[in-house]
C-alpha positions as CSV (number, residue, x, y, z in Angstrom):
1,X,-0.1,-0.3,-0.1
2,X,3.0,2.5,1.1
3,X,4.6,1.1,-1.8
4,X,2.5,2.4,-4.4
5,X,1.3,5.5,-2.8
6,X,5.5,6.0,-3.1
7,X,4.9,5.8,-6.5
8,X,1.7,8.1,-7.4
9,X,2.9,11.3,-4.6
10,X,4.0,13.6,-7.2
11,X,3.0,16.8,-5.3
12,X,5.0,17.7,-2.0
13,X,1.9,17.7,0.1
14,X,0.9,13.7,-0.7
15,X,5.3,13.0,0.0
16,X,4.1,15.0,3.7
17,X,1.1,12.5,4.5
18,X,2.3,9.9,3.3
19,X,5.9,10.2,5.4
20,X,3.2,11.2,7.7
21,X,1.6,7.6,8.1
22,X,4.5,6.2,8.1
23,X,6.3,8.1,10.8
24,X,3.4,7.4,12.9
25,X,2.9,3.5,12.1
26,X,4.1,1.5,14.5
27,X,3.3,-1.7,12.2
28,X,6.8,0.3,9.7
29,X,10.2,-0.8,10.6
30,X,12.5,1.4,13.0
31,X,14.7,2.5,10.0
32,X,11.6,3.5,8.0
33,X,10.0,5.2,10.5
34,X,13.3,7.2,10.5
35,X,13.4,8.7,6.7
36,X,10.2,9.1,6.2
37,X,10.6,11.4,9.2
38,X,13.6,13.1,7.8
39,X,11.0,13.9,5.2
40,X,8.0,15.7,7.2
41,X,10.7,18.0,9.3
42,X,11.7,18.9,6.1
43,X,8.8,19.8,4.6
44,X,6.3,20.4,7.6
45,X,7.2,24.4,7.8
46,X,7.0,25.2,4.3
47,X,3.9,22.3,3.5
48,X,1.6,24.8,3.8
49,X,2.8,27.8,2.4
50,X,1.3,28.2,-1.5
51,X,5.5,28.8,-2.6
52,X,7.6,27.8,-0.6
53,X,11.7,28.0,-1.2
54,X,13.2,25.0,-3.8
55,X,15.8,24.4,-1.8
56,X,14.0,23.1,0.8
57,X,11.4,21.8,-1.4
58,X,14.1,19.7,-3.6
59,X,15.8,18.5,-0.4
60,X,12.8,16.7,0.7
61,X,12.3,15.3,-3.3
62,X,15.7,13.4,-2.4
63,X,14.9,12.3,1.2
64,X,11.6,10.8,-0.3
65,X,12.6,9.1,-3.1
66,X,15.2,7.3,-0.4
67,X,12.0,6.3,1.8
68,X,10.4,4.9,-1.7
69,X,14.0,3.4,-2.3
70,X,13.5,1.3,0.9
71,X,9.4,1.0,-0.2
72,X,10.7,-0.7,-2.4
73,X,13.5,-3.4,-1.0
74,X,10.6,-4.1,1.8
75,X,8.1,-5.1,-1.0
76,X,10.8,-7.0,-2.3
77,X,11.8,-8.7,0.9
78,X,7.8,-9.9,1.2
79,X,7.3,-10.5,-2.4
80,X,7.3,-14.8,-1.4
81,X,9.0,-16.6,-4.6
82,X,7.3,-19.3,-6.1
83,X,9.4,-22.8,-5.9
């Protein structure tokens, strides 16, 4: 579910919402929650602004991309391999 959402997150608002959901989830592994927290912290002060600093948004996009890679890795680990 989170992996699909990460692939669909094209706006910083959606990135923030997904990262916030992962950060607050007890089901998420600690390293995933830590990565999500980094995205949330970068965006929390600018997410409601009509225009935000491009440097912050670029940094948040890079952190979110790392989060998405982690989600993909976790999904790959959980995919059963047919015998």
